[in-house]
N, C-alpha and C positions, 0 to 999 in steps of 0.2 A: 366522444360525443359531447357537444355543448348544447344545453337546453336552457330556456327561460320560461318560467311559469308565473302567471299573473294572479296574485291572491288579493288584490285590492286595486282601487283607482282604475278599474277597467270598465269603460262605459259609464263612469261616474267620477266625481272629483276626489272623494275622500277615501281613506283606508289604504294609502300607498304601501305596497308590499310586493316585491319581485324577487323570485328565487332563481339564481343562476347556478346551474349544475355543470361542472366540468369533470367528466369521468365520475368519480365518486365524491368529489369535493363540492361542498354546497356553500354558496355565498348569498346572504340576504341583503337586499338593498331596501332600506326603510321598513318600518313596521308601524303604520299609523292607524289611528282610530277611524272607524266609520262614523261620520257625523251627519246629522239631519234629524228627521223625525224619529219616533219611537221604533218603528220597524227597522229603519236603517241602523240605529244604534244597537239594536239587539243582535245584529250580525257579529258584534264584538264578542258575544258570548258563545258563538257557534264553533269555536276552534279555528285553528289556522289553516287547516288543509294539509299541513305537514307536521313532522315531529320536531319540536324546537331543539331537543337534545341531539338531533342529527345535523344541525347547522354548524358548519366549521367557522365561518366568519360573518360579521355583520358590519355594514356601512350605512351611516345615517347622513342623508343629504342636507337636512336642516332641521331646526328645532320645532317647527309648528306641529301641533298635536295630530293633524291628519297624516303626518309622516313619522312621528315619534311615539304617539300615544299608546300603542300596545306593547312597547318595549318592556315595561315592567311585567306584563303578563307573559311575554316571551321568556324572560328570565325565570319567572315563577314556575313556568311549565317545563324548564329544563335546559335552556340555553346557557352554556358555561363559558363562552368565549368573550373576547374583547368587542366593544362597540366603537368603531372608528368614526370620528366626526371632526369637523374643523374646530379649532380651539374655542372660537366664539360660540359655536353651536353647543359645545359642552356646557358652557356657563348658562346659556339660555335654556337648554334642555333640562337642566337641573331644576330651574324655576318652573318650567311648564309641567314637568312630570310630577313634581310635588303638589302643584296646584291641582292637577288633574286627579291625583290620588285622593286629595282632600275632598274634592267634589264628589267622587265616586262613593267615598265613605259617608258623606252627609246625605246624599240621595238614597243610598241603600238603607241608612238608618231611618230616614223618613218613610220609605216604602215598607220597611219591616214593621214599624209601629202601626202603620195603616193596615197591613196584612194581619198582624196579631189581633187587632180589634175585630177582625172578621173571621178569626179562627184559621187563618191561612199561614203559609210557611214564611220563614225569614228570607230576606233578600240579601245575598252576599254581594259586596262590592266587586267590581271587575278586578280591582287590585287595591291594595292599601298603601299608606305612606311608607311602612317598612319595605313593602315590595318595590316601591319606587326608589327608595334609598339603595336597595341592593342593585337595582339596574344602573343607577347613577354611578355606583362604584366601579362599573365595568367600562364607563366612557373613557376614551383615550383621544386626546386632541392632536391634530396635525395642522399644517399650514398649507396655503395654496401652493401648487407647483411642486410639492414635496412627494416624491415617489415612495409609496409604502409597499413593502414586500409582504404579502400574506402567506405565501408558500412558494415552492419551487416553480409552480405553474401560474400563479395569479399575483398580480400587483395592481395598485390603483393610484390615481392622482386626482386631487381636488382642483377645480378651477372655479373662479367666482361666478355664481349664477345671478348676482345682482338683485336678489329677491328680498331677503332680510339679512341682517348681520350674520356672517358665517355661512350663508347658503351656498351650496356647492353643486356644480356639474360634476358628475362622477365618471371618470374615464377608467374603465376596467380593462387591464391588459392581460390577455390570456395566452399562454404558451402551451398548446396541446401536447407538445413533445412529438416523438417519432418523426422528426424532420419536418413537421408541418409548420407553416408560416404562423407567427404570432398574430393574434386578432385583437382589435379594439372594439369594445362595447361601450357606447357613450349613453349615459342617462342624464337627460337635461336637468332633472330635478324640477323645481319651480323656477322658471326664468323670469327675471324682472324686466321692467321697462328701461329704456335708455334715459339718460339725463335726470335720474333721480337725485335729489339734493343731498341726502345723507350718505348713502353708500355708492360704491362704484357700479358702472354699467356691467351687464353680463359680458363675460369674456367670449370670444369667438374661437371655435375649434374648426379645423379644416379637414380632419381625417377621422373616419369611423367606418368600420366594417358593418356594424349594426347600431342603430339609433333608437332609443326610447325617448319620445318627446311628449311633453305635457301639452294640453289643449284647452285649458280653462276658458280662454277666450279665442278658441280656434277659428270662429267665423264672425268675430265681432271686433271692431276697432274702437279705441278710446278717443275722446276729444283731446285736443292739445292741452298740455298741463297749464299753460298760461291762461287759457280760456276757463279752465276749471278753477284756477285760483281766483279769477275775476268772479266766477259764479259763487264761490264761497263768500267773497266780499259782499256781493249783492244780497245773499241770504242774511248775512249779519246786519246789513243796512236795513233790510225789510223788517227783520225781527226787532231791531232797535226802535222802530216807530211805535210799537206797542209794548216796549220793554219786556219782550217775550223771552222765554228760555230757548236756547239752542242746544239740543241733545245730540251728541255724536257717538254712536256705537262704533267702537274701533278695536281691532285686534290689539292686545296688550303689547305684542312683540311685532315691531315693524311699522304698522299703520299709525299707532299712537305717536311714535317718534316723528313720522313724516308730517302728521297734522300739526304737531308742536312747531316744526320747522316752518311750515307755511304760515301759521298764525303769527309767528315771530316776524316773518317778512312783512305780512300785512300790517302789523303793529308799527314796524319801522317806516312803512310807506304811509302811515296815517290813515289806514283804511279799516281799522277796527273802531266802531263807534265808542265814544267816551264812556257810555254806561256799561261797557264790557271790558273794563280794565282789569278784572280778575278772571282768569281762565283756570278752570278746575280740571285736574286729571284725577278721576275717582276710580282707581283700580290699583290695589297693592301690587299686583303682578306687573302692571305697566310702569309703576314707580321703580320697581326693582330692575325691570328690563331697561329702562332709561339709564339707570346707573351703570348697567353693563355696557350699553352703547357708548357711554362717556369714557369708559376706560379700555375700550377694545384696541386691538392691534391696528397700527397705521395702515396695514395692507387692506383693511376693510373699508376705509373711508373714501368717499368721492373727493374731488379736488377742492370744492367749496368748503366742505366741512373740515377737511384736513388743514386748509389755510386758516380757518378760524381757530382751530385748536392750537396751531402753531403760534398764533398771535394771542394766546391765553384767553380766548373767548370760546363760548360754547354755542353751537348751533341749536342746542336743545334746551336753552334757558333764556328767559327774558323777564323783566320786571312785571309782576302781576301773575306769573304762572305759579299755581299752587297745587302741590301734590297732596291729596287727601289720604290720610292714613287710617284714622280710627272709624269705627262703625258709627259712633255718635256724630262725628263731624260729617260723615256722608249723609246721615239722616237729616242733619240741619240744613243741607242744601235744598231739601224739598220743603222747608218751612219758611223760606224767605219769599218776600213779594218782589224782590229785585230780579230783573232779567239776568240770566247767567249763561255762560257757555260751559257745558260739562262734557268732557270726553271720558267715556267709561267702557268697560268690557263686560261681557264678551261681545265680540264684533258681530256675531250672528244672533245675538239677543236670546240665547238659550240658557244662560247662567250668569252669575255675577251681579255686581251692583247696578248694571245697566237696567236690570228688571225693575228695580225700585224707581229709577228715573223715568222709565217708560210708563210705569203704573201711574205716576203723578203727572205725566205730561201728554200722553197719547190722546186722552179724552178732550184736551184743551185745544180749540181751534186756533188759538194764538201761538201755540208752541210750534217749533220747527224741529223735525227729526232728520238728521243728515247722515245718510248711509255712504260710507267711503270704501267699502270692500265687498268682496264676493259673499253672497248669501246662498248657502247650500239648500238644495231642495228639502222641504220638510221643516226648516227652521222657522222660528218666529219672525226673524228678519226677512226671510223670503216671503212669508205671508203678508207682511206689512208692505213690502215693496211691490208685491203683486196686486195690491189694492183691497186686501181684506177689510171688511167693515168692523170686525171685532177680532181681538186675539185674547187668548187665555194667558194671564200673567199671575203667577202665584195663586193659582186656583180661583181667580176672579176674571170674569169676562169684561174686557176693557174696550170701549168704543175707540175707533181710530178716526179722530177728528182733526188731529194735528196736520200741519203741512209737511208732506213727505218729500224729501229730496234725495237723489241718487247721484253721486259724483264718481262715476266709474273710472275716470281718468286717474284717480288717486289709487287705483288698484296697484298692488305690487306685482301683478302678473303682466307679462307681455301680452299685447293684443295680437290679432291675426297677422297684421303686417310685421310686427316685431318677431313673432315666431317664424314667419316665412323668411324674413331677412336673416335671422340667425341661422336657420337651416340652409340657406342658400350658400353659406360659406363652405359647406362640405363638397370637396371636389377631389376625386369623383364622388358621385352619390353613394350613400350607404347601400349595401346589398339588400337590406330590408329596414324599413322604418316602422316602428310600432307606436301608434298614437294612443296615449293614455291620459289619465287625469283630466277628463272632460266629460260633460254630459253628452249624450249621443249626438245631438245636433252640432255641438261645438267640435267634437272629435271628427265627425263626418265632414264638416266644413274644412278643417285643416287638412285632412287626408286628401280631399279633392284638390285643394290648392297646391299641396306638395307634389302630388302625382301629375296634375295638369300643368303646373308652372315650372317645375324643376325636374320632372321625369322620375321622381322617386317611386320606388315600389313600396307601397304602404299597406298596412293592415291595422284594424282596430281590434285588439284582443278582447275576448270576453272573460268574465270572472272565472278563474280556475283553468283557463286555457293554457296549454303548454305548446311552445313552439321550438322545434328542433332547428338550431342554427347551422351546425355542421356535424 
């Protein structure tokens, strides 16, 4: 008996966690944080729905917290095995998990102090920095196309998903024994767009018995990248007329590096106004992630970036780019009257230094806030993008008067056409395609496209649902 059960990213984007059971052997694919508003985040405290100590193997598709963020809790609750990931994912996951643990500790400390003043209980962090360190010690790196044997019955291979550095499509090969034919279960992970400047395009696979595919933008298409780069240049030109600040909330891993690349190109093309000759990246994690990007394996890079590295140039550096390290330096950015371009995390505006920059700029009608990535339901970023008149930042209600821009084409996720095109390479069609990692409307849109256009048999799993494959 081969079964798969969905413990996250089912009819929603975050919390990726899929349990594959082959006989008595259990393999976990991803173990991510539920992200969004308070109610969504509290799901992280509700338990996994399975016993971590009973898991035999774990595979991590990529480092983003919605795929990796509960791994320290998994280890804390009893998982004792190896965590397999691409070598670049190992480096990035260490960064993300330690940062996540620190945030959990700080927030739990703040809530505890608040509760104690009210005579209420202490709040325990979801996990601590030592918990994260123990989980990190279990990470084991692999390369693309390297077949890894987990047991006599199960092996897997990573293929490049083109989403962020080290992101992987997971092909799980299962040999049920008893003379039965081997099966391939393919997990798309988070698929990237084609023609990204820093990393390679998603690889195409042609054979899968069962497919689990993401649907973040299952019914939506992005603008062409060239048009979006022009739009960014236009925003900078407009902001320069009033010497205004341009604040770009960006994921520290993946999106920040892509924004750096495009601003470097605009600089070289003379399309960044002269008063923006200093570009600030104000995120310690983004700074560390950029260093990891600069030293990654050649197999991760797209042709343009690899060519630049081979010619002793960096696609992620230019004159005027400044990485902000200290808190004092970060605070000084909000005390100057000069217009600035500030890239900061977190990308969904729920934590990190971006909160300070929003607090100082959202109220100002001259400021420009440029969103360049997905905003999960319930996050501050989603509220701002959806037109909220005010948002609460650091316990203060801030008016949203700034000019708000959304550049969806800079998303690291494939759009509807990209997902459809990638899936169309499977011939014959998978026996069953399970559509995950998308809000209901997006998952439904992709399901209808795949079934109507390609004849795929599709389902949208619900949270906790178990599907018997054979």
